[in-house]
N, CA, C and O atoms as a DFTB+ gen file, in Angstrom:
492 C
 N C O
     1  1      79.214     100.041     137.885
     2  2      79.050      98.920     136.993
     3  2      78.921      99.485     135.579
     4  3      79.597      98.965     134.692
     5  1      78.148     100.460     135.310
     6  2      77.947     101.004     133.994
     7  2      79.163     101.684     133.559
     8  3      79.458     101.622     132.365
     9  1      79.965     102.376     134.439
    10  2      81.208     102.986     134.019
    11  2      82.150     102.035     133.424
    12  3      82.816     102.347     132.437
    13  1      82.241     100.795     134.031
    14  2      83.171      99.810     133.543
    15  2      82.801      99.369     132.137
    16  3      83.657      99.196     131.269
    17  1      81.492      99.191     131.937
    18  2      81.001      98.721     130.635
    19  2      81.260      99.730     129.587
    20  3      81.711      99.387     128.494
    21  1      80.958     101.114     129.913
    22  2      81.239     102.213     129.005
    23  2      82.690     102.318     128.651
    24  3      83.011     102.444     127.470
    25  1      83.579     102.275     129.598
    26  2      84.927     102.315     129.316
    27  2      85.522     101.168     128.430
    28  3      86.414     101.334     127.598
    29  1      84.933     100.034     128.712
    30  2      85.225      98.894     127.820
    31  2      84.807      99.038     126.391
    32  3      85.503      98.619     125.466
    33  1      83.584      99.675     126.220
    34  2      83.035      99.932     124.959
    35  2      83.851     101.027     124.195
    36  3      84.035     100.992     122.979
    37  1      84.308     101.975     125.007
    38  2      85.132     103.136     124.433
    39  2      86.482     102.604     123.902
    40  3      86.990     103.008     122.856
    41  1      87.030     101.650     124.719
    42  2      88.347     101.054     124.301
    43  2      88.145     100.235     123.091
    44  3      88.970     100.308     122.181
    45  1      87.117      99.463     123.006
    46  2      86.850      98.550     121.832
    47  2      86.622      99.468     120.575
    48  3      87.197      99.242     119.511
    49  1      85.781     100.482     120.750
    50  2      85.598     101.341     119.570
    51  2      86.822     102.106     119.092
    52  3      86.954     102.389     117.901
    53  1      87.726     102.444     120.024
    54  2      89.006     103.029     119.585
    55  2      89.826     102.003     118.898
    56  3      90.509     102.319     117.924
    57  1      89.794     100.825     119.342
    58  2      90.645      99.709     118.728
    59  2      90.072      99.516     117.285
    60  3      90.865      99.474     116.344
    61  1      88.695      99.392     117.070
    62  2      88.190      99.128     115.797
    63  2      88.443     100.301     114.873
    64  3      88.751     100.089     113.700
    65  1      88.322     101.586     115.375
    66  2      88.619     102.665     114.587
    67  2      90.013     102.746     114.114
    68  3      90.271     103.210     113.003
    69  1      90.952     102.297     114.946
    70  2      92.363     102.205     114.531
    71  2      92.591     101.188     113.449
    72  3      93.407     101.404     112.554
    73  1      91.873     100.067     113.517
    74  2      92.024      98.942     112.568
    75  2      91.451      99.517     111.214
    76  3      92.039      99.298     110.155
    77  1      90.277     100.267     111.276
    78  2      89.705     100.762     110.091
    79  2      90.575     101.808     109.342
    80  3      90.639     101.827     108.112
    81  1      91.257     102.699     110.164
    82  2      92.129     103.684     109.629
    83  2      93.355     102.949     108.944
    84  3      93.765     103.348     107.854
    85  1      93.916     101.911     109.569
    86  2      95.051     101.235     109.033
    87  2      94.623     100.621     107.661
    88  3      95.305     100.785     106.650
    89  1      93.514      99.940     107.676
    90  2      92.964      99.210     106.423
    91  2      92.630     100.235     105.357
    92  3      92.747      99.950     104.165
    93  1      92.220     101.407     105.765
    94  2      91.891     102.473     104.688
    95  2      93.179     102.964     104.037
    96  3      93.254     103.221     102.836
    97  1      94.264     103.086     104.966
    98  2      95.564     103.548     104.331
    99  2      96.043     102.447     103.369
   100  3      96.514     102.731     102.268
   101  1      95.910     101.171     103.813
   102  2      96.420     100.116     102.895
   103  2      95.603     100.086     101.598
   104  3      96.129      99.873     100.506
   105  1      94.325     100.304     101.766
   106  2      93.415     100.300     100.487
   107  2      93.838     101.507      99.616
   108  3      93.934     101.348      98.400
   109  1      94.091     102.686     100.174
   110  2      94.567     103.844      99.401
   111  2      95.775     103.464      98.736
   112  3      95.892     103.770      97.550
   113  1      96.744     102.810      99.351
   114  2      98.094     102.582      98.777
   115  2      97.931     101.485      97.597
   116  3      98.580     101.533      96.552
   117  1      96.997     100.511      97.901
   118  2      96.739      99.484      96.788
   119  2      96.181     100.101      95.631
   120  3      96.562      99.758      94.512
   121  1      95.195     101.098      95.817
   122  2      94.521     101.840      94.671
   123  2      95.607     102.543      93.894
   124  3      95.665     102.417      92.671
   125  1      96.522     103.326      94.610
   126  2      97.591     104.099      93.983
   127  2      98.437     103.133      93.105
   128  3      98.711     103.379      91.930
   129  1      98.835     101.990      93.782
   130  2      99.697     100.968      93.009
   131  2      98.986     100.523      91.724
   132  3      99.590     100.474      90.653
   133  1      97.710     100.203      91.849
   134  2      96.894      99.681      90.775
   135  2      96.872     100.806      89.595
   136  3      97.069     100.523      88.413
   137  1      96.641     101.951      90.013
   138  2      96.646     103.132      89.039
   139  2      97.942     103.201      88.230
   140  3      97.950     103.361      87.009
   141  1      99.028     103.073      88.979
   142  2     100.412     103.142      88.346
   143  2     100.561     101.942      87.416
   144  3     100.999     102.099      86.277
   145  1     100.215     100.784      87.871
   146  2     100.327      99.626      87.043
   147  2      99.518      99.738      85.746
   148  3     100.009      99.402      84.668
   149  1      98.259     100.219      85.864
   150  2      97.351     100.466      84.710
   151  2      97.989     101.456      83.745
   152  3      97.942     101.303      82.524
   153  1      98.593     102.487      84.355
   154  2      99.317     103.465      83.461
   155  2     100.411     102.900      82.594
   156  3     100.515     103.203      81.405
   157  1     101.272     102.022      83.250
   158  2     102.400     101.377      82.573
   159  2     101.757     100.435      81.547
   160  3     102.219     100.410      80.407
   161  1     100.755      99.688      81.873
   162  2     100.155      98.762      80.914
   163  2      99.635      99.521      79.662
   164  3      99.763      99.039      78.537
   165  1      99.066     100.678      79.880
   166  2      98.518     101.526      78.749
   167  2      99.632     102.003      77.854
   168  3      99.445     102.132      76.644
   169  1     100.786     102.265      78.425
   170  2     101.990     102.671      77.676
   171  2     102.636     101.415      76.909
   172  3     102.994     101.520      75.736
   173  1     102.750     100.352      77.560
   174  2     103.435      99.205      77.015
   175  2     102.543      98.396      76.112
   176  3     103.029      97.878      75.106
   177  1     101.238      98.251      76.415
   178  2     100.292      97.500      75.592
   179  2      99.110      98.396      75.299
   180  3      98.112      98.370      76.020
   181  1      99.219      99.225      74.196
   182  2      98.197     100.140      73.904
   183  2      96.914      99.589      73.503
   184  3      95.902     100.275      73.645
   185  1      96.857      98.389      73.004
   186  2      95.608      97.751      72.659
   187  2      94.893      97.057      73.743
   188  3      93.828      96.475      73.539
   189  1      95.487      97.114      74.935
   190  2      94.919      96.443      76.128
   191  2      94.280      97.455      77.055
   192  3      94.905      98.460      77.396
   193  1      93.048      97.211      77.471
   194  2      92.363      97.968      78.403
   195  2      92.469      97.309      79.726
   196  3      91.869      96.251      79.916
   197  1      93.230      97.890      80.709
   198  2      93.404      97.208      81.954
   199  2      92.131      97.006      82.828
   200  3      92.160      96.247      83.796
   201  1      91.039      97.681      82.480
   202  2      89.825      97.449      83.178
   203  2      89.186      96.176      82.827
   204  3      88.340      95.703      83.585
   205  1      89.537      95.549      81.684
   206  2      89.044      94.325      81.266
   207  2      89.704      93.034      82.030
   208  3      89.215      91.906      81.970
   209  1      90.823      93.352      82.717
   210  2      91.475      92.318      83.380
   211  2      90.709      91.989      84.719
   212  3      90.564      92.828      85.607
   213  1      90.230      90.691      84.790
   214  2      89.457      90.355      85.947
   215  2      90.334      90.233      87.198
   216  3      91.450      89.720      87.114
   217  1      89.839      90.705      88.378
   218  2      90.516      90.601      89.625
   219  2      90.750      89.082      90.001
   220  3      89.905      88.213      89.781
   221  1      91.921      88.857      90.562
   222  2      92.210      87.454      91.018
   223  2      91.612      87.389      92.402
   224  3      91.789      88.273      93.240
   225  1      90.883      86.282      92.605
   226  2      90.267      86.066      93.904
   227  2      91.365      85.672      94.967
   228  3      92.200      84.816      94.675
   229  1      91.367      86.232      96.077
   230  2      92.244      85.880      97.150
   231  2      91.912      84.578      97.722
   232  3      90.736      84.351      98.006
   233  1      92.773      83.737      97.915
   234  2      92.597      82.407      98.509
   235  2      92.598      82.465     100.023
   236  3      93.540      82.998     100.609
   237  1      91.576      81.933     100.675
   238  2      91.492      81.995     102.167
   239  2      91.822      80.567     102.649
   240  3      91.105      79.614     102.343
   241  1      92.837      80.455     103.351
   242  2      93.231      79.026     103.904
   243  2      92.170      78.423     104.773
   244  3      91.585      79.085     105.630
   245  1      91.941      77.206     104.549
   246  2      91.013      76.461     105.450
   247  2      91.848      75.604     106.310
   248  3      92.670      74.849     105.793
   249  1      91.695      75.668     107.580
   250  2      92.629      74.927     108.502
   251  2      92.170      73.470     108.664
   252  3      92.894      72.695     109.290
   253  1      91.101      73.087     108.179
   254  2      90.679      71.634     108.266
   255  2      91.257      70.750     107.028
   256  3      91.533      69.560     107.179
   257  1      91.392      71.328     105.981
   258  2      91.874      70.581     104.757
   259  2      92.967      71.329     104.080
   260  3      93.016      72.558     104.129
   261  1      93.853      70.599     103.442
   262  2      94.812      71.180     102.710
   263  2      94.370      71.913     101.412
   264  3      93.213      71.703     101.048
   265  1      95.065      72.662     100.742
   266  2      94.567      73.314      99.482
   267  2      94.107      72.357      98.536
   268  3      94.814      71.425      98.154
   269  1      92.778      72.588      98.090
   270  2      92.081      71.775      97.126
   271  2      91.807      70.248      97.575
   272  3      91.298      69.446      96.791
   273  1      92.132      69.947      98.721
   274  2      91.973      68.573      99.223
   275  2      90.462      68.181      99.274
   276  3      90.087      67.058      98.938
   277  1      89.608      69.161      99.711
   278  2      88.171      68.779      99.873
   279  2      87.634      68.667      98.477
   280  3      86.863      67.741      98.226
   281  1      87.959      69.491      97.587
   282  2      87.371      69.272      96.159
   283  2      87.904      67.961      95.605
   284  3      87.152      67.224      94.966
   285  1      89.159      67.647      95.826
   286  2      89.706      66.346      95.389
   287  2      89.044      65.170      95.984
   288  3      88.805      64.185      95.285
   289  1      88.722      65.216      97.290
   290  2      87.898      64.067      97.883
   291  2      86.535      63.984      97.319
   292  3      86.013      62.893      97.087
   293  1      85.892      65.215      97.073
   294  2      84.479      65.128      96.600
   295  2      84.526      64.646      95.170
   296  3      83.674      63.847      94.783
   297  1      85.452      65.076      94.381
   298  2      85.491      64.668      92.965
   299  2      85.861      63.102      92.896
   300  3      85.403      62.368      92.021
   301  1      86.678      62.697      93.840
   302  2      87.025      61.241      93.883
   303  2      85.819      60.330      94.097
   304  3      85.712      59.247      93.521
   305  1      84.877      60.837      94.988
   306  2      83.647      60.094      95.183
   307  2      82.760      60.094      93.948
   308  3      82.114      59.091      93.646
   309  1      82.724      61.204      93.239
   310  2      82.000      61.288      91.980
   311  2      82.568      60.433      90.839
   312  3      81.847      59.901      89.995
   313  1      83.823      60.339      90.864
   314  2      84.511      59.494      89.804
   315  2      84.215      58.031      90.049
   316  3      83.947      57.304      89.093
   317  1      84.251      57.567      91.282
   318  2      84.043      56.174      91.516
   319  2      82.561      55.792      91.500
   320  3      82.218      54.622      91.671
   321  1      81.708      56.750      91.299
   322  2      80.258      56.395      91.260
   323  2      79.848      55.665      90.046
   324  3      78.812      55.000      90.067
   325  1      80.577      55.739      89.000
   326  2      80.390      55.010      87.690
   327  2      79.084      55.407      87.142
   328  3      78.320      54.518      86.766
   329  1      78.733      56.677      87.053
   330  2      77.483      57.121      86.513
   331  2      76.261      56.973      87.269
   332  3      75.191      57.330      86.776
   333  1      76.337      56.470      88.440
   334  2      75.266      56.365      89.432
   335  2      75.056      57.757      90.073
   336  3      76.015      58.520      90.192
   337  1      73.861      58.085      90.471
   338  2      73.623      59.295      91.276
   339  2      74.326      59.127      92.684
   340  3      74.324      58.048      93.276
   341  1      74.909      60.238      93.161
   342  2      75.560      60.217      94.415
   343  2      74.880      61.349      95.321
   344  3      74.669      62.488      94.905
   345  1      74.582      60.929      96.533
   346  2      74.020      61.885      97.451
   347  2      75.059      62.773      98.096
   348  3      76.253      62.476      98.071
   349  1      74.597      63.854      98.668
   350  2      75.531      64.720      99.330
   351  2      76.082      64.069     100.495
   352  3      77.217      64.353     100.877
   353  1      75.295      63.135     101.144
   354  2      75.805      62.459     102.343
   355  2      76.918      61.562     101.992
   356  3      77.853      61.415     102.778
   357  1      76.871      60.882     100.726
   358  2      78.059      60.054     100.339
   359  2      79.285      60.898     100.174
   360  3      80.386      60.496     100.550
   361  1      79.099      62.065      99.613
   362  2      80.256      62.948      99.348
   363  2      80.752      63.494     100.721
   364  3      81.963      63.614     100.910
   365  1      79.904      63.805     101.623
   366  2      80.295      64.312     102.909
   367  2      81.075      63.217     103.723
   368  3      81.872      63.604     104.578
   369  1      80.906      61.952     103.522
   370  2      81.479      60.962     104.223
   371  2      82.827      60.494     103.520
   372  3      83.446      59.517     103.942
   373  1      83.231      61.208     102.475
   374  2      84.383      60.732     101.761
   375  2      85.645      60.824     102.577
   376  3      85.871      61.755     103.351
   377  1      86.474      59.787     102.360
   378  2      87.801      59.767     102.915
   379  2      87.762      59.651     104.453
   380  3      86.947      58.908     105.001
   381  1      88.626      60.374     105.125
   382  2      88.819      60.277     106.525
   383  2      88.323      61.551     107.213
   384  3      88.895      61.979     108.216
   385  1      87.241      62.165     106.666
   386  2      86.916      63.454     107.128
   387  2      86.408      63.390     108.635
   388  3      86.548      64.393     109.336
   389  1      85.856      62.307     109.122
   390  2      85.439      62.214     110.446
   391  2      86.700      62.299     111.397
   392  3      86.718      63.066     112.359
   393  1      87.724      61.491     111.082
   394  2      88.890      61.612     111.900
   395  2      89.622      62.896     111.760
   396  3      90.213      63.400     112.716
   397  1      89.589      63.414     110.613
   398  2      90.321      64.734     110.402
   399  2      89.595      65.839     111.262
   400  3      90.232      66.588     112.002
   401  1      88.300      65.895     111.131
   402  2      87.599      66.916     111.882
   403  2      87.738      66.703     113.422
   404  3      87.845      67.683     114.158
   405  1      87.736      65.459     113.904
   406  2      87.997      65.193     115.260
   407  2      89.320      65.672     115.702
   408  3      89.466      66.307     116.746
   409  1      90.353      65.341     114.845
   410  2      91.749      65.716     115.169
   411  2      91.894      67.297     115.327
   412  3      92.714      67.790     116.101
   413  1      91.118      67.975     114.611
   414  2      91.154      69.439     114.647
   415  2      90.313      70.088     115.781
   416  3      90.326      71.300     115.997
   417  1      89.606      69.221     116.462
   418  2      88.911      69.706     117.632
   419  2      87.469      70.213     117.299
   420  3      86.886      71.002     118.043
   421  1      86.918      69.720     116.138
   422  2      85.549      70.081     115.867
   423  2      84.545      69.628     116.927
   424  3      83.579      70.327     117.233
   425  1      84.816      68.368     117.511
   426  2      83.882      67.930     118.543
   427  2      83.910      68.782     119.821
   428  3      82.970      68.778     120.616
   429  1      84.999      69.496     119.983
   430  2      85.028      70.466     121.100
   431  2      84.306      71.731     120.667
   432  3      83.514      72.271     121.438
   433  1      84.548      72.210     119.487
   434  2      83.883      73.517     119.066
   435  2      82.414      73.440     118.956
   436  3      81.724      74.353     119.409
   437  1      81.873      72.375     118.366
   438  2      80.450      72.310     117.999
   439  2      79.702      71.272     118.850
   440  3      78.505      71.087     118.625
   441  1      80.331      70.586     119.810
   442  2      79.730      69.517     120.529
   443  2      79.778      68.185     119.860
   444  3      79.504      68.072     118.665
   445  1      80.128      67.149     120.626
   446  2      80.292      65.847     120.020
   447  2      79.017      65.390     119.309
   448  3      79.121      64.778     118.246
   449  1      77.860      65.647     119.821
   450  2      76.643      65.164     119.290
   451  2      76.362      65.898     117.947
   452  3      75.807      65.294     117.029
   453  1      76.715      67.102     117.837
   454  2      76.553      67.875     116.607
   455  2      77.503      67.269     115.514
   456  3      77.141      67.138     114.345
   457  1      78.678      66.928     115.951
   458  2      79.657      66.307     115.053
   459  2      79.164      65.012     114.531
   460  3      79.266      64.749     113.332
   461  1      78.616      64.166     115.412
   462  2      78.164      62.882     115.180
   463  2      76.849      62.963     114.154
   464  3      76.695      62.129     113.261
   465  1      76.040      63.920     114.354
   466  2      74.866      64.111     113.495
   467  2      75.323      64.608     112.146
   468  3      74.727      64.255     111.128
   469  1      76.389      65.438     112.108
   470  2      76.930      65.980     110.887
   471  2      77.565      64.863     110.031
   472  3      77.359      64.798     108.819
   473  1      78.353      63.978     110.705
   474  2      79.059      63.054     109.922
   475  2      78.498      61.608     110.067
   476  3      79.169      60.654     109.672
   477  1      77.283      61.443     110.628
   478  2      76.686      60.126     110.862
   479  2      76.639      59.292     109.607
   480  3      76.928      58.097     109.663
   481  1      76.294      59.858     108.502
   482  2      76.170      59.171     107.253
   483  2      77.412      58.668     106.684
   484  3      77.470      57.677     105.957
   485  1      78.476      59.434     107.063
   486  2      79.956      59.184     106.415
   487  2      80.566      57.940     107.136
   488  3      81.497      57.359     106.577
   489  1      80.129      57.517     108.273
   490  2      80.954      56.423     108.905
   491  2      80.053      55.728     109.759
   492  3      80.446      54.767     110.420
């Protein structure tokens, strides 16, 4: 029994070490590319310090909402409030979020009662 567990852990460790090695090579290549770009910028724009350029944040796709859809729904609720205070519960219940989350299987992932308690105020 123990041998089976140990061999599984060894295989998992080897897999993770391989992923780390691959990511390290990619990181090294990106750093080299960045160094070359900085060098060209220093030649072409002598008054520009490349270190002052802020990194662009990578966008991570959300599978439940389209790009910027959640912020648009939230801001829509705030716009229609006409200067009145709005609770987080009102914002959470915006639009068709209950049906959208059900259609993506949230009720399966976190349990139907959890989903109902999460979205109870919204609908």
